[in-house]
Biopython code that builds the backbone (N, CA, C, O; Angstrom):
import numpy as np
from Bio.PDB.StructureBuilder import StructureBuilder

atoms = [
    (1, "MET", "N", (0.759, -1.282, 0.064)),
    (1, "MET", "CA", (0.001, 0.071, -0.119)),
    (1, "MET", "C", (0.840, 1.226, 0.159)),
    (1, "MET", "O", (1.478, 1.388, 1.200)),
    (2, "LYS", "N", (0.796, 2.129, -0.972)),
    (2, "LYS", "CA", (1.516, 3.342, -1.314)),
    (2, "LYS", "C", (1.065, 4.628, -0.490)),
    (2, "LYS", "O", (0.098, 5.263, -0.911)),
    (3, "PRO", "N", (1.674, 5.010, 0.582)),
    (3, "PRO", "CA", (1.033, 6.430, 1.122)),
    (3, "PRO", "C", (1.251, 7.233, 0.120)),
    (3, "PRO", "O", (2.090, 7.342, -0.774)),
    (4, "ALA", "N", (-0.230, 8.080, 0.668)),
    (4, "ALA", "CA", (-0.689, 9.449, 0.059)),
    (4, "ALA", "C", (0.112, 10.498, 0.446)),
    (4, "ALA", "O", (-0.035, 11.512, -0.235)),
    (5, "GLY", "N", (0.885, 10.554, 1.304)),
    (5, "GLY", "CA", (1.406, 11.868, 1.987)),
    (5, "GLY", "C", (0.540, 12.961, 2.427)),
    (5, "GLY", "O", (0.836, 14.155, 2.447)),
    (6, "ILE", "N", (-0.544, 12.427, 2.770)),
    (6, "ILE", "CA", (-1.763, 13.519, 3.313)),
    (6, "ILE", "C", (-1.750, 13.337, 4.819)),
    (6, "ILE", "O", (-1.542, 12.265, 5.387)),
    (7, "VAL", "N", (-1.969, 14.372, 5.336)),
    (7, "VAL", "CA", (-2.461, 14.418, 6.731)),
    (7, "VAL", "C", (-3.650, 15.000, 7.223)),
    (7, "VAL", "O", (-3.673, 16.217, 7.037)),
    (8, "ARG", "N", (-4.723, 14.501, 7.833)),
    (8, "ARG", "CA", (-5.523, 15.147, 8.389)),
    (8, "ARG", "C", (-5.764, 14.853, 9.821)),
    (8, "ARG", "O", (-5.225, 13.889, 10.364)),
    (9, "LYS", "N", (-6.632, 15.732, 10.504)),
    (9, "LYS", "CA", (-6.790, 15.626, 11.806)),
    (9, "LYS", "C", (-8.180, 15.381, 12.181)),
    (9, "LYS", "O", (-9.049, 16.150, 11.768)),
    (10, "VAL", "N", (-8.509, 14.266, 13.012)),
    (10, "VAL", "CA", (-9.626, 13.965, 13.638)),
    (10, "VAL", "C", (-10.555, 14.908, 14.163)),
    (10, "VAL", "O", (-10.059, 15.636, 15.023)),
    (11, "ASP", "N", (-11.925, 15.141, 13.867)),
    (11, "ASP", "CA", (-12.264, 16.353, 14.698)),
    (11, "ASP", "C", (-13.444, 15.673, 15.915)),
    (11, "ASP", "O", (-13.793, 14.496, 15.994)),
    (12, "GLN", "N", (-13.830, 16.670, 16.663)),
    (12, "GLN", "CA", (-14.530, 16.002, 17.743)),
    (12, "GLN", "C", (-15.384, 15.087, 17.653)),
    (12, "GLN", "O", (-15.659, 14.359, 18.606)),
    (13, "LEU", "N", (-15.925, 14.993, 16.501)),
    (13, "LEU", "CA", (-17.135, 13.711, 16.292)),
    (13, "LEU", "C", (-16.326, 12.578, 15.852)),
    (13, "LEU", "O", (-16.933, 11.509, 15.914)),
    (14, "GLY", "N", (-15.088, 12.513, 15.412)),
    (14, "GLY", "CA", (-14.244, 11.332, 14.935)),
    (14, "GLY", "C", (-14.210, 11.543, 13.572)),
    (14, "GLY", "O", (-13.658, 10.684, 12.884)),
    (15, "ARG", "N", (-14.655, 12.445, 13.083)),
    (15, "ARG", "CA", (-14.442, 12.592, 11.331)),
    (15, "ARG", "C", (-13.209, 13.066, 10.980)),
    (15, "ARG", "O", (-12.403, 13.615, 11.730)),
    (16, "ILE", "N", (-13.062, 12.785, 9.551)),
    (16, "ILE", "CA", (-11.995, 13.198, 8.875)),
    (16, "ILE", "C", (-12.410, 13.511, 7.488)),
    (16, "ILE", "O", (-13.327, 12.898, 6.943)),
    (17, "VAL", "N", (-11.762, 14.434, 6.928)),
    (17, "VAL", "CA", (-12.128, 14.744, 5.525)),
    (17, "VAL", "C", (-11.213, 14.214, 4.228)),
    (17, "VAL", "O", (-10.011, 14.447, 4.100)),
    (18, "LEU", "N", (-11.954, 13.530, 3.389)),
    (18, "LEU", "CA", (-10.829, 13.219, 2.429)),
    (18, "LEU", "C", (-10.577, 14.048, 1.424)),
    (18, "LEU", "O", (-11.560, 14.559, 0.889)),
    (19, "PRO", "N", (-9.334, 14.366, 0.952)),
    (19, "PRO", "CA", (-9.431, 15.447, 0.139)),
    (19, "PRO", "C", (-9.883, 15.105, -1.043)),
    (19, "PRO", "O", (-9.894, 13.969, -1.519)),
    (20, "LYS", "N", (-10.402, 16.460, -1.709)),
    (20, "LYS", "CA", (-11.000, 16.361, -3.073)),
    (20, "LYS", "C", (-10.082, 15.506, -4.252)),
    (20, "LYS", "O", (-10.570, 14.822, -5.152)),
    (21, "SER", "N", (-8.828, 15.700, -4.035)),
    (21, "SER", "CA", (-8.169, 14.973, -5.118)),
    (21, "SER", "C", (-8.021, 13.439, -5.148)),
    (21, "SER", "O", (-7.836, 12.696, -6.112)),
    (22, "LEU", "N", (-8.163, 13.143, -3.742)),
    (22, "LEU", "CA", (-8.633, 11.467, -3.828)),
    (22, "LEU", "C", (-10.132, 10.895, -3.898)),
    (22, "LEU", "O", (-10.460, 9.716, -4.029)),
    (23, "ARG", "N", (-10.859, 11.885, -3.792)),
    (23, "ARG", "CA", (-12.266, 11.528, -3.847)),
    (23, "ARG", "C", (-12.427, 11.623, -5.438)),
    (23, "ARG", "O", (-13.260, 10.946, -6.041)),
    (24, "SER", "N", (-11.613, 12.463, -6.022)),
    (24, "SER", "CA", (-11.864, 12.611, -7.745)),
    (24, "SER", "C", (-11.144, 11.129, -8.171)),
    (24, "SER", "O", (-11.741, 10.329, -8.893)),
    (25, "ARG", "N", (-9.700, 10.852, -7.598)),
    (25, "ARG", "CA", (-9.189, 10.004, -8.153)),
    (25, "ARG", "C", (-9.884, 8.739, -7.900)),
    (25, "ARG", "O", (-9.717, 7.847, -8.731)),
    (26, "PHE", "N", (-10.537, 8.545, -7.021)),
    (26, "PHE", "CA", (-11.216, 6.959, -6.681)),
    (26, "PHE", "C", (-12.882, 7.022, -6.867)),
    (26, "PHE", "O", (-13.667, 6.187, -6.416)),
    (27, "LYS", "N", (-13.181, 8.049, -7.533)),
    (27, "LYS", "CA", (-14.511, 8.224, -8.190)),
    (27, "LYS", "C", (-15.781, 8.045, -7.089)),
    (27, "LYS", "O", (-16.736, 7.282, -7.239)),
    (28, "MET", "N", (-15.546, 8.935, -5.961)),
    (28, "MET", "CA", (-16.227, 8.661, -4.595)),
    (28, "MET", "C", (-16.974, 10.179, -4.648)),
    (28, "MET", "O", (-16.410, 11.266, -4.776)),
    (29, "ASN", "N", (-18.215, 9.949, -4.529)),
    (29, "ASN", "CA", (-19.358, 11.087, -4.365)),
    (29, "ASN", "C", (-19.950, 11.191, -3.051)),
    (29, "ASN", "O", (-20.142, 10.237, -2.297)),
    (30, "GLU", "N", (-20.247, 12.490, -2.801)),
    (30, "GLU", "CA", (-21.451, 12.546, -1.592)),
    (30, "GLU", "C", (-22.481, 11.464, -1.673)),
    (30, "GLU", "O", (-23.109, 11.134, -2.678)),
    (31, "GLY", "N", (-22.574, 10.890, -0.306)),
    (31, "GLY", "CA", (-23.631, 9.643, -0.254)),
    (31, "GLY", "C", (-22.938, 8.683, -0.290)),
    (31, "GLY", "O", (-23.103, 7.956, 0.689)),
    (32, "ASP", "N", (-21.914, 8.200, -1.293)),
    (32, "ASP", "CA", (-21.167, 6.721, -1.205)),
    (32, "ASP", "C", (-21.112, 6.160, -0.063)),
    (32, "ASP", "O", (-20.952, 6.880, 0.923)),
    (33, "SER", "N", (-21.224, 4.812, 0.080)),
    (33, "SER", "CA", (-20.682, 4.094, 1.031)),
    (33, "SER", "C", (-19.255, 3.841, 1.290)),
    (33, "SER", "O", (-18.582, 3.654, 0.277)),
    (34, "VAL", "N", (-18.714, 3.798, 2.294)),
    (34, "VAL", "CA", (-17.313, 3.393, 2.688)),
    (34, "VAL", "C", (-17.172, 2.471, 3.747)),
    (34, "VAL", "O", (-17.672, 2.754, 4.836)),
    (35, "GLU", "N", (-16.545, 1.377, 3.583)),
    (35, "GLU", "CA", (-16.387, 0.122, 4.212)),
    (35, "GLU", "C", (-14.849, 0.462, 4.879)),
    (35, "GLU", "O", (-13.841, 0.817, 4.270)),
    (36, "ILE", "N", (-15.053, 0.191, 6.579)),
    (36, "ILE", "CA", (-13.979, 0.416, 7.224)),
    (36, "ILE", "C", (-13.447, -0.689, 7.783)),
    (36, "ILE", "O", (-13.991, -1.120, 8.800)),
    (37, "LEU", "N", (-12.274, -1.379, 7.238)),
    (37, "LEU", "CA", (-11.540, -2.405, 7.662)),
    (37, "LEU", "C", (-10.076, -2.250, 8.459)),
    (37, "LEU", "O", (-9.293, -1.329, 8.223)),
    (38, "VAL", "N", (-9.874, -3.148, 9.295)),
    (38, "VAL", "CA", (-8.911, -3.238, 10.212)),
    (38, "VAL", "C", (-7.804, -4.453, 9.665)),
    (38, "VAL", "O", (-8.105, -5.635, 9.498)),
    (39, "GLN", "N", (-6.690, -3.950, 9.474)),
    (39, "GLN", "CA", (-5.676, -4.852, 9.341)),
    (39, "GLN", "C", (-4.438, -4.741, 10.038)),
    (39, "GLN", "O", (-3.596, -3.939, 9.635)),
    (40, "GLY", "N", (-4.176, -5.643, 11.299)),
    (40, "GLY", "CA", (-3.234, -5.499, 12.062)),
    (40, "GLY", "C", (-3.492, -4.154, 12.993)),
    (40, "GLY", "O", (-4.498, -3.890, 13.653)),
    (41, "ASP", "N", (-2.179, -3.326, 12.832)),
    (41, "ASP", "CA", (-2.627, -1.714, 13.447)),
    (41, "ASP", "C", (-3.013, -0.554, 12.376)),
    (41, "ASP", "O", (-2.871, 0.663, 12.501)),
    (42, "GLN", "N", (-3.581, -1.347, 11.209)),
    (42, "GLN", "CA", (-4.054, -0.305, 10.335)),
    (42, "GLN", "C", (-5.548, 0.125, 10.004)),
    (42, "GLN", "O", (-6.290, -0.854, 9.915)),
    (43, "ILE", "N", (-5.987, 0.990, 9.860)),
    (43, "ILE", "CA", (-7.458, 1.056, 9.416)),
    (43, "ILE", "C", (-7.605, 1.345, 7.895)),
    (43, "ILE", "O", (-7.055, 2.378, 7.516)),
    (44, "ILE", "N", (-8.150, 0.725, 7.114)),
    (44, "ILE", "CA", (-8.381, 0.702, 5.812)),
    (44, "ILE", "C", (-9.710, 1.141, 5.409)),
    (44, "ILE", "O", (-10.676, 0.569, 5.913)),
    (45, "LEU", "N", (-9.917, 2.239, 4.426)),
    (45, "LEU", "CA", (-10.851, 2.710, 3.909)),
    (45, "LEU", "C", (-11.284, 2.027, 2.599)),
    (45, "LEU", "O", (-10.393, 1.495, 1.937)),
    (46, "GLU", "N", (-12.098, 1.998, 2.311)),
    (46, "GLU", "CA", (-12.306, 1.004, 0.756)),
    (46, "GLU", "C", (-14.047, 1.399, 0.441)),
    (46, "GLU", "O", (-14.921, 1.553, 1.294)),
    (47, "ARG", "N", (-14.172, 1.485, -0.897)),
    (47, "ARG", "CA", (-15.409, 1.934, -1.645)),
    (47, "ARG", "C", (-16.360, 0.665, -1.107)),
    (47, "ARG", "O", (-15.933, -0.477, -1.276)),
    (48, "TYR", "N", (-17.534, 0.857, -0.518)),
    (48, "TYR", "CA", (-18.236, -0.457, -0.188)),
    (48, "TYR", "C", (-18.759, -0.798, -1.168)),
    (48, "TYR", "O", (-19.378, -0.100, -1.972)),
    (49, "ARG", "N", (-18.478, -2.338, -1.196)),
    (49, "ARG", "CA", (-19.316, -3.023, -2.687)),
    (49, "ARG", "C", (-19.693, -4.408, -2.076)),
    (49, "ARG", "O", (-18.841, -5.239, -1.764)),
    (50, "PRO", "N", (-20.978, -4.581, -1.937)),
    (50, "PRO", "CA", (-21.450, -5.569, -1.445)),
    (50, "PRO", "C", (-20.948, -6.982, -1.688)),
    (50, "PRO", "O", (-20.449, -7.271, -2.776)),
    (51, "ARG", "N", (-21.066, -7.872, -0.708)),
    (51, "ARG", "CA", (-20.735, -9.255, -0.777)),
    (51, "ARG", "C", (-21.529, -10.459, -0.699)),
    (51, "ARG", "O", (-22.446, -10.259, 0.096)),
    (52, "CYS", "N", (-21.568, -11.610, -1.178)),
    (52, "CYS", "CA", (-22.643, -12.574, -1.220)),
    (52, "CYS", "C", (-22.667, -12.618, 0.127)),
    (52, "CYS", "O", (-21.689, -12.308, 0.807)),
    (53, "VAL", "N", (-23.971, -13.071, 0.694)),
    (53, "VAL", "CA", (-24.012, -13.497, 2.431)),
    (53, "VAL", "C", (-23.600, -14.938, 2.138)),
    (53, "VAL", "O", (-22.922, -15.286, 3.105)),
    (54, "PHE", "N", (-23.672, -15.740, 1.437)),
    (54, "PHE", "CA", (-23.229, -17.133, 1.338)),
    (54, "PHE", "C", (-21.838, -17.130, 1.268)),
    (54, "PHE", "O", (-21.252, -17.453, 2.301)),
    (55, "CYS", "N", (-21.271, -16.883, 0.433)),
    (55, "CYS", "CA", (-19.626, -17.014, -0.289)),
    (55, "CYS", "C", (-18.531, -15.918, -0.181)),
    (55, "CYS", "O", (-17.334, -16.172, -0.319)),
    (56, "SER", "N", (-18.974, -14.808, 0.049)),
    (56, "SER", "CA", (-18.406, -13.396, 0.427)),
    (56, "SER", "C", (-17.895, -13.030, -0.769)),
    (56, "SER", "O", (-17.247, -11.987, -0.678)),
    (57, "THR", "N", (-17.954, -13.622, -2.163)),
    (57, "THR", "CA", (-17.691, -13.130, -3.195)),
    (57, "THR", "C", (-18.147, -11.583, -3.775)),
    (57, "THR", "O", (-19.324, -11.283, -3.576)),
    (58, "LEU", "N", (-17.490, -10.824, -4.312)),
    (58, "LEU", "CA", (-17.842, -9.527, -5.043)),
    (58, "LEU", "C", (-18.268, -9.808, -6.241)),
    (58, "LEU", "O", (-18.752, -8.814, -6.782)),
    (59, "GLU", "N", (-18.293, -10.895, -6.979)),
    (59, "GLU", "CA", (-18.395, -11.107, -8.328)),
    (59, "GLU", "C", (-19.853, -11.582, -8.331)),
    (59, "GLU", "O", (-20.323, -12.379, -7.520)),
    (60, "ASP", "N", (-20.708, -10.820, -9.645)),
    (60, "ASP", "CA", (-21.756, -10.830, -9.949)),
    (60, "ASP", "C", (-22.988, -11.119, -8.612)),
    (60, "ASP", "O", (-23.735, -12.093, -8.517)),
    (61, "VAL", "N", (-22.902, -10.107, -7.818)),
    (61, "VAL", "CA", (-23.720, -9.928, -6.685)),
    (61, "VAL", "C", (-25.074, -9.040, -7.115)),
    (61, "VAL", "O", (-25.128, -8.029, -7.817)),
    (62, "MET", "N", (-26.040, -9.702, -6.513)),
    (62, "MET", "CA", (-27.539, -8.958, -6.889)),
    (62, "MET", "C", (-28.007, -8.786, -5.500)),
    (62, "MET", "O", (-27.387, -9.259, -4.547)),
    (63, "GLU", "N", (-29.049, -8.141, -5.387)),
    (63, "GLU", "CA", (-30.006, -7.921, -4.357)),
    (63, "GLU", "C", (-31.444, -8.836, -4.450)),
    (63, "GLU", "O", (-32.259, -8.728, -5.366)),
    (64, "PHE", "N", (-31.559, -9.714, -3.349)),
    (64, "PHE", "CA", (-32.428, -10.398, -3.355)),
    (64, "PHE", "C", (-33.132, -10.371, -2.094)),
    (64, "PHE", "O", (-32.417, -10.566, -1.112)),
    (65, "LYS", "N", (-34.684, -10.126, -1.829)),
    (65, "LYS", "CA", (-35.255, -10.030, -0.620)),
    (65, "LYS", "C", (-34.326, -8.954, 0.534)),
    (65, "LYS", "O", (-34.343, -9.196, 1.741)),
    (66, "GLU", "N", (-33.766, -8.103, 0.113)),
    (66, "GLU", "CA", (-32.992, -7.052, 0.641)),
    (66, "GLU", "C", (-31.766, -7.763, 1.309)),
    (66, "GLU", "O", (-31.252, -7.369, 2.356)),
    (67, "LYS", "N", (-31.297, -9.009, 0.488)),
    (67, "LYS", "CA", (-29.844, -9.505, 0.842)),
    (67, "LYS", "C", (-29.138, -9.493, -0.235)),
    (67, "LYS", "O", (-29.654, -9.234, -1.322)),
    (68, "HIS", "N", (-27.814, -9.780, -0.089)),
    (68, "HIS", "CA", (-27.108, -9.898, -1.494)),
    (68, "HIS", "C", (-26.513, -11.324, -1.848)),
    (68, "HIS", "O", (-25.982, -12.095, -1.050)),
    (69, "ILE", "N", (-26.688, -11.498, -3.066)),
    (69, "ILE", "CA", (-26.445, -13.127, -3.001)),
    (69, "ILE", "C", (-25.624, -13.241, -4.578)),
    (69, "ILE", "O", (-26.047, -12.442, -5.415)),
    (70, "CYS", "N", (-24.758, -13.954, -4.920)),
    (70, "CYS", "CA", (-24.112, -14.074, -6.258)),
    (70, "CYS", "C", (-24.629, -14.885, -7.148)),
    (70, "CYS", "O", (-25.270, -15.790, -6.613)),
    (71, "ALA", "N", (-24.614, -14.909, -7.903)),
    (71, "ALA", "CA", (-25.449, -15.529, -9.247)),
    (71, "ALA", "C", (-25.129, -16.929, -9.018)),
    (71, "ALA", "O", (-26.093, -17.683, -9.149)),
    (72, "ALA", "N", (-23.939, -17.505, -8.686)),
    (72, "ALA", "CA", (-23.551, -18.776, -8.318)),
    (72, "ALA", "C", (-24.383, -19.667, -7.253)),
    (72, "ALA", "O", (-24.993, -20.720, -7.439)),
    (73, "CYS", "N", (-24.208, -18.899, -6.072)),
    (73, "CYS", "CA", (-25.185, -19.326, -4.976)),
    (73, "CYS", "C", (-26.545, -19.365, -5.299)),
    (73, "CYS", "O", (-27.145, -20.394, -4.988)),
    (74, "MET", "N", (-27.277, -18.301, -5.959)),
    (74, "MET", "CA", (-28.558, -17.982, -6.458)),
    (74, "MET", "C", (-28.823, -19.281, -7.310)),
    (74, "MET", "O", (-29.989, -19.674, -7.303)),
    (75, "ARG", "N", (-28.051, -19.891, -7.930)),
    (75, "ARG", "CA", (-28.289, -21.077, -8.849)),
    (75, "ARG", "C", (-28.389, -22.428, -7.788)),
    (75, "ARG", "O", (-29.279, -23.278, -7.818)),
    (76, "ALA", "N", (-27.385, -22.388, -6.975)),
    (76, "ALA", "CA", (-27.285, -23.532, -5.941)),
    (76, "ALA", "C", (-28.590, -23.540, -5.026)),
    (76, "ALA", "O", (-29.157, -24.599, -4.756)),
    (77, "VAL", "N", (-29.079, -22.192, -4.520)),
    (77, "VAL", "CA", (-30.081, -22.297, -3.788)),
    (77, "VAL", "C", (-31.501, -22.458, -4.484)),
    (77, "VAL", "O", (-32.486, -22.527, -3.749)),
    (78, "THR", "N", (-31.678, -22.530, -6.035)),
    (78, "THR", "CA", (-32.869, -22.592, -6.331)),
    (78, "THR", "C", (-32.908, -24.116, -7.239)),
    (78, "THR", "O", (-33.689, -24.358, -8.159)),
    (79, "ARG", "N", (-32.023, -24.884, -6.789)),
    (79, "ARG", "CA", (-31.941, -26.258, -7.386)),
    (79, "ARG", "C", (-32.852, -27.073, -6.599)),
    (79, "ARG", "O", (-32.996, -28.267, -6.861)),
]
sb = StructureBuilder()
sb.init_structure("model")
sb.init_model(0)
sb.init_chain("A")
sb.init_seg("    ")
for serial, (resi, resn, name, xyz) in enumerate(atoms, 1):
    if name == "N":
        sb.init_residue(resn, " ", resi, " ")
    sb.init_atom(name, np.array(xyz, "f"), 0.0, 1.0, " ", f" {name:<3s}", serial, name[0])
structure = sb.get_structure()
């Protein structure tokens, strides 16, 4: 992971502001969901992408009855 070299302070409510240059670079817009991951002693921010509730894949995921399921698991469930 390459450091961006940008430093921001955390405000009273625990918020940080992502610089416009980073938001533009990663095509992040107001209202987009961000997933917060912890890896060892690092905090990682990723654009949220729904995962299949059964196998955790990110590929071919669709929403079904307010749950996310991939095409492969959908086929397995409907057999």
